[in-house]
C-alpha positions as CSV (number, residue, x, y, z in Angstrom):
1,X,-2.6,30.5,20.4
2,X,-4.5,28.7,17.6
3,X,-7.8,27.1,18.7
4,X,-9.3,23.9,17.4
5,X,-11.1,25.9,14.7
6,X,-8.0,27.5,13.4
7,X,-6.2,24.1,13.4
8,X,-9.0,22.5,11.4
9,X,-8.9,25.3,8.9
10,X,-5.1,24.9,8.5
11,X,-5.4,21.2,7.8
12,X,-8.2,21.9,5.2
13,X,-6.0,24.5,3.5
14,X,-3.1,22.1,3.3
15,X,-5.3,19.4,1.7
16,X,-6.6,22.0,-0.8
17,X,-3.0,23.0,-1.6
18,X,-1.9,19.4,-2.1
19,X,-1.4,18.5,-5.8
20,X,-4.2,16.4,-7.3
21,X,-3.1,13.0,-8.5
22,X,-3.2,12.8,-12.2
23,X,-5.6,10.5,-13.9
24,X,-2.8,8.6,-15.6
25,X,-1.2,8.0,-12.2
26,X,-4.4,6.8,-10.6
27,X,-4.9,4.4,-13.5
28,X,-1.4,3.1,-13.1
29,X,-1.6,2.7,-9.3
30,X,-5.0,0.9,-9.7
31,X,-3.6,-1.4,-12.4
32,X,-0.5,-2.2,-10.3
33,X,-2.8,-3.3,-7.4
34,X,-5.3,-5.3,-9.5
35,X,-2.9,-7.0,-11.9
36,X,-0.7,-8.2,-9.0
37,X,-3.6,-9.3,-6.7
38,X,-5.9,-10.8,-9.3
39,X,-3.9,-11.5,-12.4
40,X,-3.6,-9.6,-15.7
41,X,-6.2,-11.6,-17.7
42,X,-8.8,-11.4,-15.0
43,X,-8.8,-7.6,-14.8
44,X,-10.5,-5.6,-17.5
45,X,-10.4,-1.9,-18.5
46,X,-13.8,-1.3,-16.9
47,X,-12.5,-2.5,-13.5
48,X,-9.3,-0.4,-13.8
49,X,-11.2,2.7,-14.8
50,X,-13.7,2.3,-12.0
51,X,-11.0,1.7,-9.4
52,X,-9.2,4.8,-10.6
53,X,-12.4,6.9,-10.3
54,X,-12.5,7.6,-14.1
55,X,-14.0,6.2,-17.2
56,X,-13.0,4.2,-20.3
57,X,-12.8,7.3,-22.5
58,X,-10.2,8.8,-20.1
59,X,-8.4,5.5,-19.9
60,X,-7.8,5.4,-23.6
61,X,-6.7,9.0,-23.6
62,X,-3.8,8.0,-21.4
63,X,-3.1,4.5,-22.7
64,X,-3.7,3.4,-26.2
65,X,-4.6,-0.2,-25.1
66,X,-4.7,-2.4,-22.0
67,X,-1.7,-4.3,-23.5
68,X,0.4,-1.1,-23.4
69,X,-0.8,-0.5,-19.7
70,X,0.4,-4.1,-18.9
71,X,3.7,-3.4,-20.5
72,X,4.2,-0.2,-18.5
73,X,3.1,-2.0,-15.3
74,X,5.9,-4.6,-15.9
75,X,8.4,-1.9,-16.8
76,X,7.8,-0.4,-13.4
77,X,8.0,-3.8,-11.7
78,X,11.3,-4.4,-13.4
79,X,12.7,-1.0,-12.3
80,X,11.6,-1.7,-8.7
81,X,13.2,-5.1,-8.8
82,X,16.6,-3.9,-9.9
83,X,16.5,-1.0,-7.4
84,X,15.9,-3.6,-4.6
85,X,18.6,-6.0,-6.0
86,X,21.2,-3.2,-6.3
87,X,20.7,-1.8,-2.8
88,X,20.8,-5.3,-1.4
89,X,24.1,-6.4,-3.0
90,X,25.7,-2.9,-2.3
91,X,25.7,-3.8,1.4
92,X,28.0,-6.7,0.7
93,X,30.3,-5.3,-2.0
94,X,33.1,-7.5,-2.9
95,X,31.6,-10.6,-1.2
96,X,29.6,-12.4,-3.9
97,X,28.6,-15.3,-1.5
98,X,27.3,-12.9,1.0
99,X,25.4,-11.2,-1.7
100,X,23.8,-14.3,-2.9
101,X,22.9,-15.5,0.6
102,X,21.5,-12.0,1.5
103,X,19.4,-11.9,-1.7
104,X,17.9,-15.3,-1.0
105,X,17.4,-14.6,2.7
106,X,15.3,-11.5,1.8
107,X,13.5,-13.4,-0.9
108,X,12.2,-15.8,1.7
109,X,11.0,-12.9,3.8
110,X,9.2,-11.4,0.8
111,X,7.7,-14.5,-0.7
112,X,6.5,-15.8,2.7
113,X,4.7,-12.6,3.5
114,X,0.9,-12.6,3.4
115,X,0.9,-9.9,0.8
116,X,3.2,-11.7,-1.7
117,X,1.9,-13.3,-4.9
118,X,5.4,-14.0,-6.2
119,X,7.2,-12.2,-9.0
120,X,5.0,-10.0,-11.1
121,X,7.1,-10.7,-14.2
122,X,7.1,-14.4,-13.7
123,X,3.3,-14.4,-13.2
124,X,3.0,-12.3,-16.4
125,X,5.2,-14.8,-18.3
126,X,2.7,-17.5,-17.6
127,X,-0.3,-15.4,-18.6
128,X,1.1,-13.6,-21.7
129,X,2.2,-16.0,-24.4
130,X,1.6,-14.0,-27.5
131,X,5.1,-13.2,-29.1
132,X,3.9,-9.8,-30.4
133,X,2.5,-8.6,-27.1
134,X,4.3,-5.4,-26.0
135,X,4.9,-6.9,-22.5
136,X,6.9,-9.9,-23.9
137,X,10.2,-8.0,-24.5
138,X,10.0,-6.5,-20.9
139,X,9.6,-10.0,-19.5
140,X,12.3,-11.5,-21.6
141,X,14.7,-8.6,-20.9
142,X,14.2,-8.9,-17.2
143,X,14.7,-12.7,-17.1
144,X,17.8,-12.6,-19.3
145,X,19.4,-10.0,-17.1
146,X,18.5,-12.0,-14.0
147,X,20.3,-14.9,-15.5
148,X,23.3,-12.9,-16.3
149,X,23.5,-11.5,-12.8
150,X,23.4,-14.9,-11.2
151,X,26.0,-16.2,-13.6
152,X,28.2,-13.2,-12.9
153,X,27.9,-13.8,-9.1
154,X,28.9,-17.4,-9.6
155,X,32.0,-16.3,-11.7
156,X,32.9,-13.9,-8.9
157,X,32.8,-16.8,-6.5
158,X,35.1,-18.8,-8.8
159,X,32.7,-21.7,-9.0
160,X,33.9,-24.7,-10.9
161,X,31.1,-24.4,-13.4
162,X,29.9,-20.9,-13.0
163,X,27.2,-21.0,-15.6
164,X,25.7,-24.1,-14.0
165,X,25.7,-22.6,-10.6
166,X,24.2,-19.4,-11.9
167,X,21.4,-21.2,-13.7
168,X,20.8,-23.3,-10.7
169,X,20.4,-20.2,-8.5
170,X,18.0,-18.7,-11.0
171,X,15.9,-21.9,-11.1
172,X,15.7,-21.8,-7.3
173,X,14.8,-18.1,-7.4
174,X,12.1,-18.7,-10.0
175,X,10.7,-21.7,-8.3
176,X,10.5,-20.0,-4.9
177,X,8.2,-17.3,-6.4
178,X,6.0,-19.8,-8.2
179,X,5.7,-22.3,-5.4
180,X,4.5,-19.5,-3.2
181,X,1.3,-19.4,-5.3
182,X,0.7,-23.1,-4.7
183,X,1.6,-23.6,-1.1
184,X,0.8,-20.3,0.5
185,X,2.9,-18.1,2.7
186,X,4.2,-20.4,5.4
187,X,4.2,-24.1,4.5
188,X,5.8,-24.3,1.1
189,X,9.4,-25.0,0.0
190,X,10.0,-21.3,-0.5
191,X,10.8,-21.0,3.2
192,X,13.9,-23.2,2.5
193,X,15.2,-21.3,-0.5
194,X,18.0,-19.5,1.4
195,X,19.4,-22.8,2.9
196,X,19.2,-24.4,-0.5
197,X,21.1,-21.5,-2.2
198,X,23.8,-21.8,0.4
199,X,24.0,-25.5,-0.2
200,X,24.3,-25.0,-3.9
201,X,27.1,-22.4,-3.5
202,X,29.1,-24.7,-1.2
203,X,28.7,-27.6,-3.6
204,X,30.1,-25.6,-6.5
205,X,32.9,-23.7,-4.7
206,X,34.3,-26.2,-2.2
207,X,37.5,-27.7,-3.8
208,X,37.6,-31.4,-4.4
209,X,40.8,-31.8,-2.3
210,X,39.0,-30.2,0.7
211,X,36.4,-33.0,0.4
212,X,38.9,-35.8,0.8
């Protein structure tokens, strides 16, 4: 049988064999945390390098600039957002209304959590206004795709004016994220986003004859 000494030695060997996290990955992980929690403009290269346990020289060996790091941060946020979206709607394939209601139901849970600071890409859109910033195309691509997806869901529901419904759902989605920053996690209008989305869908899909 292995005694306590042998067990500790085994754990130590496993730790030593574990692959060391690359400097670039440490920088990226630190930037993700700091940009989301504090804001992009508020976080400098020095703070990122320090948090990643490295220095500015090493930072610039991995990223040509802070702007490029910001763009990569948002690319990763974009990929994560679509992975979440796709897995969510897949559970209700063929039922666009259920897809919308599930998306907004989960949105409420996410935005009302203590850890949430809203949508990383929406926050970045407010902070980054320079048209030539490498992050701008990432933000614009994501928001354009978000709009297309909501409009497509509205068409699948055969809404009377699918584009209006799709845009309305997007505005509700965006507003839910941003109001979270103002009102906090529990008291704001974000907590009613799912009910509001359901009401919008009903208003745009209920036939006029059914209302009489």
